[in-house]
C-alpha positions, 0 to 999 in steps of 0.5 A, spaced: 588 459 211 593 465 209 590 470 213 590 465 219 598 464 218 599 471 217 596 473 223 600 468 227 606 470 224 605 477 226 603 475 233 609 470 234 614 476 231 611 481 236 612 476 242 619 474 239 622 481 238 619 484 244 622 479 249 629 481 246 632 483 253 639 487 253 643 483 248 649 483 245 651 479 239 657 479 234 653 478 227 646 479 225 643 476 219 637 479 215 634 476 209 627 475 206 624 468 207 625 466 199 632 465 200 630 459 205 631 454 199 632 447 203 626 443 206 627 444 213 627 452 212 634 453 212 638 458 208 643 456 204 646 462 203 648 463 210 651 457 211 658 459 211 657 465 215 653 460 221 659 455 220 664 461 222 660 463 228 659 456 231 666 454 230 669 461 233 663 461 239 660 467 236 653 469 238 649 471 232 642 472 231 637 471 224 632 476 223 627 474 217 623 478 213 617 476 208 612 479 203 606 480 207 602 480 201 603 472 200 608 472 194 613 468 198 608 463 201 611 457 197 617 458 201 618 455 208 619 460 214 626 458 218 624 456 226 631 459 228 629 466 226 626 472 229 620 474 224 620 481 222 613 481 220 610 486 225 615 491 223 614 490 216 606 491 218 608 497 222 612 500 216 606 499 211 602 503 215 606 508 217 608 509 209 601 510 208 601 516 214 608 519 211 607 520 204 612 521 199 613 529 197 616 526 190 620 521 187 627 523 189 631 518 193 632 524 199 625 524 200 624 517 200 630 516 205 627 522 210 621 518 210 624 511 212 629 514 217 623 517 220 619 511 220 626 507 223 626 512 229 619 510 231 620 502 230 627 503 234 624 506 240 618 500 240 622 494 239 630 495 238 632 499 244 636 493 248 639 489 242 646 491 240 651 488 235 658 490 231 656 487 224 650 486 220 650 482 214 644 483 209 641 478 203 637 484 200 638 491 202 631 494 202 631 495 209 638 498 210 636 505 213 632 501 218 638 497 220 643 503 220 638 507 224 638 502 230 645 500 230 649 506 228 656 504 230 655 497 226 658 495 219 653 493 214 655 488 209 650 486 203 652 479 201 651 478 193 645 473 192 644 474 185 647 477 179 651 484 179 652 488 173 651 495 170 643 495 169 641 492 176 638 497 180 640 494 186 648 495 185 649 499 179 644 503 174 647 507 168 654 507 172 651 509 179 650 505 185 644 504 188 643 510 193 641 506 199 648 503 199 651 510 198 647 513 203 648 508 208 655 506 207 654 499 205 660 494 204 659 489 199 661 482 199 661 478 192 662 471 190 669 473 186 674 478 183 670 478 177 664 481 180 668 486 184 672 488 178 666 490 175 663 494 180 669 498 181 670 499 173 663 501 171 662 505 177 663 512 175 662 515 182 667 511 185 663 509 191 665 502 190 673 501 192 678 496 194 676 497 201 668 496 201 667 491 195 670 484 198 671 478 194 668 473 200 667 467 196 661 463 194 656 459 199 657 453 195 663 449 194 667 450 187 668 443 183 674 441 180 674 442 172 670 436 169 673 433 163 666 432 159 665 429 153 659 432 148 653 427 149 649 431 144 644 432 150 642 439 150 638 444 155 634 450 153 633 454 159 626 458 158 626 465 161 620 469 164 619 476 160 614 482 160 607 481 157 609 487 152 615 482 149 611 475 150 610 474 143 617 476 140 620 472 145 617 466 144 617 466 136 624 467 137 624 460 141 620 456 136 625 458 131 631 456 134 627 449 136 625 448 129 633 448 127 634 444 133 629 439 130 633 438 124 639 436 128 635 430 131 634 426 124 639 421 126 636 420 133 643 422 136 641 429 139 636 430 145 633 437 147 631 438 154 627 444 156 627 447 163 622 452 164 622 458 168 619 458 175 614 464 173 613 461 166 607 457 165 607 457 157 612 451 156 607 447 153 607 451 147 614 447 146 612 440 147 614 435 141 614 428 143 619 426 138 625 430 141 623 435 146 623 433 154 620 437 159 625 437 165 623 437 172 625 442 178 632 439 180 638 444 181 642 445 175 648 440 178 642 434 179 639 436 172 646 435 168 647 428 172 641 425 171 640 427 163 648 427 162 647 434 159 653 437 155 651 443 152 646 449 154 642 454 150 639 460 153 637 468 152 641 471 158 639 466 164 644 466 169 644 459 169 650 460 164 654 461 170 652 454 173 653 450 167 660 453 167 661 451 174 660 444 171 665 445 165 659 446 160 659 452 155 652 456 153 650 458 147 646 465 147 640 466 143 641 474 141 635 475 137 631 479 142 634 486 143 630 488 149 633 482 153 640 481 149 645 478 152 650 482 149 651 487 154 651 483 160 655 477 158 659 479 153 660 486 154 661 486 162 662 479 164 667 478 158 664 471 156 670 468 153 666 464 147 665 470 143 662 466 137 657 463 142 652 469 141 647 467 136 643 473 132 640 468 126 637 462 127 640 458 122 647 459 125 645 455 131 646 448 127 653 449 124 655 451 131 653 445 135 655 441 129 662 444 130 662 442 137 662 435 135 669 435 134 672 432 141 678 437 141 674 443 140 669 442 145 674 440 150 677 447 149 671 450 150 669 447 156 676 449 159 675 456 157 668 457 160 671 453 167 677 458 167 672 464 166 667 462 171 672 461 177 674 468 176 667 470 178 665 464 183 671 463 188 671 458 194 668 462 201 674 465 204 674 464 212 680 468 213 678 474 209 671 474 213 675 474 220 679 480 217 673 484 215 669 483 221 674 485 226 676 491 222 674 497 225 
């Protein structure tokens, strides 16, 4: 069945791309199908951009990439998008022919440029655009070759920090961005300032990093009460780190279990999508395994008021809901200290736990209503520097700038 679907998608892709007549569009959106998070196969990351195009009668095109190996088979395909499957297949075949001479980026760029010229001559001679917005810039060389006069933007689709190869690694930007002069659209000024401050090459500037806003609406501050309902989000780890990480979690859970003697606390666990070991932590007395609802729905359903994790980016989701996060820092290779405290400047410094016995006292202190409220206000103010409302006026400006 998988082979049949793959072949069908490749044939559809060939037909749709080859049937593109001479066409001029204002914006082309390119993304991987694992961003299709809605049941109808649509991509919520692009909603504000598409709304802008529809409101202003701008012609646009959706181009959808996928992983031909089947890694994204669980995500639907968007019926409104042109599938790029045939192009991906040709890229794979040509990469086997044009083998890399070394691991240097320059050699990689030269090979991909050669492949891109071939693909352009076959498929994209008649398509024209002024702007390209990417979700994942792995094919930036291809789009830069096809549309040399277009502006290319990479819209943030995850966390940005010095240590993430797609943005900054050891204070140096991803060479794909620098070689192809890609502009970066971020959720807010917090991420913009991080790029500018941690980039020692000074590639990132006020002009090419644009705080366009988040694709979802930002809620007003919620004056929450401490319900003593806690969510612990489990993270996926490498095999060589498995034992140490899960030993750390179990130690924390033992401490949390002591809080539950009076039956006031409830500890929920949210498993990572690629983690299958959550059964190790089942305890019918006080631990409940949550379902796969979005964070905002989980908070509402289980009346959550506190979050615990190692360095999961769900800390941002909880902060948007005015809920503080306790970071467990007993695991050096995945320490939250660098990302959340040194780079993101998480405001609650004492919420980084390095010893299991510290967590009980911190949670007990949070029972003070005034202190809990102050913590909620601090994390909400913090996250609103990173996540801001989508700025349609700014989008209009950057699209029309030469």
